[in-house]
Backbone bond lengths (Angstrom), bond angles and torsions (degrees), N, CA, C in turn:
res aa  C-N    CA-C-N  psi(-1)  N-CA   C-N-CA  omega(-1)  CA-C   N-CA-C  phi
1 M - - - 1.442 - - 1.519 109.97 -
2 S 1.283 114.59 143.30 1.460 117.83 179.29 1.527 109.16 -93.55
3 E 1.295 114.28 151.95 1.466 119.08 -178.91 1.517 111.33 -80.27
4 E 1.313 117.69 -13.71 1.454 121.03 178.57 1.525 111.37 -68.13
5 K 1.301 116.72 -31.75 1.468 121.42 -178.61 1.525 108.48 -85.28
6 T 1.352 117.15 99.97 1.465 121.23 -176.24 1.521 111.75 -87.26
7 Q 1.307 117.61 -33.03 1.459 119.25 178.72 1.513 108.31 -97.83
8 R 1.306 114.05 139.10 1.456 118.36 -179.31 1.518 109.75 -99.12
9 E 1.270 116.51 158.73 1.456 123.23 177.51 1.524 108.49 -72.82
10 P 1.335 118.43 135.61 1.463 118.94 177.09 1.521 110.22 -68.38
11 D 1.299 114.90 133.29 1.457 118.75 -179.51 1.530 110.00 -91.21
12 F 1.313 116.01 -174.89 1.467 121.88 -175.56 1.520 111.96 -61.26
13 V 1.319 117.33 -41.18 1.473 120.82 -177.54 1.518 110.24 -65.94
14 D 1.327 117.61 -43.15 1.457 120.23 178.62 1.527 111.63 -62.28
15 K 1.314 116.58 -42.29 1.468 120.11 178.54 1.519 111.56 -65.15
16 A 1.334 116.76 -42.13 1.465 120.86 -179.34 1.518 110.83 -65.72
17 L 1.318 117.02 -44.65 1.469 119.77 179.77 1.521 111.67 -68.71
18 G 1.322 117.24 -34.14 1.459 120.14 176.36 1.512 112.25 -64.78
19 S 1.320 116.34 -45.00 1.469 118.95 178.77 1.524 111.29 -68.29
20 F 1.330 117.31 -36.45 1.465 120.99 176.79 1.527 110.35 -63.70
21 D 1.323 116.71 -39.61 1.460 121.27 178.16 1.527 111.06 -65.07
22 R 1.320 117.41 -41.10 1.467 120.39 177.40 1.524 111.88 -64.05
23 V 1.329 116.95 -40.04 1.471 120.76 178.50 1.522 110.40 -64.19
24 L 1.324 116.35 -43.32 1.468 119.27 179.05 1.523 111.50 -65.49
25 D 1.313 117.91 -37.01 1.466 120.44 175.87 1.526 111.43 -63.43
26 Q 1.318 117.12 -41.11 1.464 120.25 178.69 1.524 111.43 -66.27
27 V 1.327 117.05 -41.24 1.475 120.76 178.03 1.522 109.56 -63.09
28 H 1.324 115.97 -41.93 1.461 119.27 179.70 1.520 111.09 -63.85
29 D 1.324 117.39 -44.37 1.462 120.82 -177.72 1.528 112.91 -69.82
30 R 1.318 117.33 -35.74 1.465 119.77 -174.93 1.521 114.30 -92.25
31 V 1.334 118.49 -25.97 1.463 120.85 -174.06 1.528 111.67 -114.55
32 L 1.306 116.27 -56.23 1.457 119.55 -171.18 1.525 113.58 -73.23
33 R 1.316 117.26 -39.53 1.466 119.19 -178.78 1.530 112.22 -61.93
34 P 1.342 120.18 -46.07 1.473 118.37 176.21 1.529 112.87 -62.13
35 L 1.338 117.20 -35.65 1.464 118.92 177.73 1.521 111.30 -66.56
36 L 1.308 117.37 -40.18 1.460 120.19 178.00 1.524 111.59 -65.59
37 I 1.310 116.81 -40.67 1.464 120.24 178.78 1.526 110.50 -65.94
38 A 1.316 117.80 -41.37 1.471 120.59 177.58 1.522 110.81 -64.65
39 G 1.315 117.41 -41.17 1.458 120.56 178.19 1.512 112.39 -63.38
40 R 1.326 116.65 -41.85 1.471 119.65 176.96 1.516 111.44 -63.86
41 T 1.325 116.12 -40.46 1.465 120.09 -179.94 1.522 110.86 -62.39
42 V 1.316 116.78 -44.67 1.471 120.42 179.20 1.526 110.47 -64.75
43 A 1.325 117.23 -44.29 1.465 120.33 -178.25 1.529 111.18 -64.05
44 F 1.332 117.16 -47.36 1.456 119.66 179.56 1.524 110.95 -67.35
45 G 1.319 117.90 -32.15 1.468 120.07 175.75 1.516 111.94 -63.36
46 F 1.338 116.48 -45.03 1.464 119.43 176.56 1.514 111.63 -61.37
47 I 1.315 116.86 -41.70 1.466 120.23 179.72 1.523 110.43 -62.26
48 L 1.331 117.06 -45.48 1.463 120.10 179.45 1.522 112.35 -64.19
49 I 1.322 117.01 -40.08 1.467 120.08 178.98 1.526 110.52 -63.98
50 L 1.321 116.86 -46.43 1.461 119.68 -179.86 1.524 111.69 -64.85
51 M 1.326 117.31 -39.78 1.466 119.83 178.32 1.524 111.27 -65.01
52 S 1.324 116.95 -38.84 1.462 119.18 179.30 1.529 111.25 -68.70
53 I 1.331 117.30 -36.29 1.470 119.90 176.64 1.516 110.53 -63.12
54 V 1.323 116.88 -44.66 1.471 120.60 178.39 1.522 110.45 -63.44
55 F 1.327 117.67 -43.14 1.456 121.17 -179.07 1.528 111.78 -63.44
56 V 1.313 117.16 -46.48 1.469 120.42 -179.46 1.528 110.51 -65.59
57 S 1.326 117.46 -40.41 1.464 120.45 178.11 1.525 111.24 -62.54
58 A 1.321 117.55 -44.95 1.467 120.54 178.58 1.518 111.07 -64.60
59 L 1.321 117.16 -37.73 1.456 120.74 178.38 1.534 111.57 -64.57
60 V 1.320 116.89 -44.89 1.467 120.43 179.59 1.529 110.75 -65.46
61 I 1.321 117.34 -43.19 1.465 120.41 178.45 1.525 110.78 -62.12
62 G 1.326 116.53 -42.72 1.466 119.89 178.67 1.511 112.02 -64.28
63 L 1.329 117.89 -41.86 1.466 120.20 178.65 1.524 112.11 -65.96
64 V 1.332 116.89 -39.58 1.464 119.82 178.47 1.525 110.16 -63.52
65 R 1.305 117.41 -43.44 1.472 119.92 178.56 1.527 111.11 -66.08
66 L 1.321 117.14 -40.81 1.458 120.91 178.34 1.522 111.01 -61.73
67 F 1.313 116.42 -47.20 1.466 119.96 179.39 1.522 111.78 -64.54
68 N 1.332 117.06 -41.99 1.462 119.94 -178.66 1.525 111.72 -65.46
69 V 1.304 117.82 -37.68 1.464 120.03 -174.73 1.522 111.61 -84.49
70 Y 1.325 117.63 -46.51 1.461 119.38 -170.58 1.523 115.24 -101.19
71 L 1.297 119.43 -34.14 1.455 119.88 -174.11 1.526 113.63 -97.58
72 F 1.314 116.89 -47.57 1.459 120.17 -172.96 1.522 110.95 -122.54
73 A 1.299 117.58 51.02 1.464 120.68 -179.67 1.530 109.15 -62.68
74 G 1.315 116.16 126.32 1.456 121.12 -178.83 1.516 113.41 89.07
75 H 1.305 118.17 -10.21 1.467 122.21 179.81 1.530 109.15 -126.66
76 E 1.323 115.42 64.08 1.463 119.82 -176.92 1.528 112.25 -64.29
77 W 1.314 117.08 -27.42 1.450 119.86 -179.04 1.524 110.80 -61.76
78 L 1.335 117.25 -31.10 1.453 120.94 179.27 1.535 110.83 -67.91
79 T 1.334 116.03 -37.52 1.467 120.33 176.22 1.519 110.38 -62.97
80 Y 1.323 116.35 -46.10 1.466 119.94 -179.72 1.523 111.57 -66.39
81 A 1.327 117.12 -33.44 1.464 120.07 176.77 1.524 110.75 -66.36
82 I 1.325 117.65 -40.67 1.460 121.07 179.25 1.524 110.71 -66.88
83 V 1.337 117.19 -45.50 1.466 120.64 178.64 1.529 110.06 -62.86
84 G 1.316 117.41 -40.28 1.462 120.58 177.32 1.516 112.14 -64.74
85 L 1.333 117.18 -40.15 1.456 121.04 179.16 1.535 111.00 -65.65
86 V 1.332 116.65 -42.96 1.468 119.85 177.96 1.529 110.04 -63.76
87 S 1.325 117.45 -41.14 1.464 120.74 178.27 1.523 111.04 -64.82
88 L 1.306 116.97 -40.28 1.461 121.15 178.17 1.522 111.29 -63.78
89 I 1.317 117.14 -44.08 1.469 120.36 179.06 1.530 110.54 -64.26
90 A 1.339 117.55 -42.93 1.467 120.56 177.99 1.527 110.54 -62.35
91 G 1.319 117.36 -41.30 1.460 120.60 178.07 1.514 112.62 -65.12
92 L 1.331 117.19 -39.68 1.459 120.26 178.00 1.526 111.85 -66.55
93 I 1.328 116.82 -37.67 1.464 119.78 177.48 1.522 110.21 -64.78
94 I 1.334 116.84 -44.94 1.464 120.29 178.64 1.526 110.24 -63.91
95 W 1.321 117.45 -41.67 1.464 121.06 179.45 1.528 111.01 -64.40
96 R 1.309 116.95 -36.67 1.461 121.44 -178.95 1.538 111.01 -67.65
97 R 1.334 117.44 -32.20 1.456 121.60 -177.05 1.525 113.21 -83.47
98 R 1.315 118.21 -3.23 1.464 120.13 -179.09 1.514 109.69 -70.97
99 R 1.343 115.53 160.60 1.457 121.89 178.13 1.518 108.50 -122.43
100 P 1.313 117.72 149.97 1.470 119.82 174.86 1.527 110.98 -61.76
101 V 1.316 116.17 158.13 1.463 122.05 -175.02 1.525 111.81 -60.34
102 N 1.312 118.89 -40.85 1.457 120.49 -176.29 1.531 112.72 -71.61
103 L 1.332 120.18 -15.49 1.455 122.59 178.82 1.524 112.62 -97.21
104 R 1.327 120.06 -0.95 1.467 122.43 -176.85 1.520 113.20 -75.11
105 K 1.313 118.77 -19.65 1.459 120.35 -176.94 1.457 111.30 -78.74
């Protein structure tokens, strides 16, 4: 071998491993990356839903205790009527914003 030739010719193994690496990169970009993104979206969605359920539950419990102790002491039924009315209004607003099945697409 001459010392003038600094770069060597790629042999069969280098070519095979290079093409195998390119194929794996394409599989990763086209198949695995969308699956990972979908999995993260589902996982973070569940976390957000559970956190919001806990937050709303703690908020309602705190408001009921606040109303029972400071505002309507001795008249707990009034607290439950207010919480029920707020829940009813929230449910009606959500129900009003719904769309029929054929218009969801």
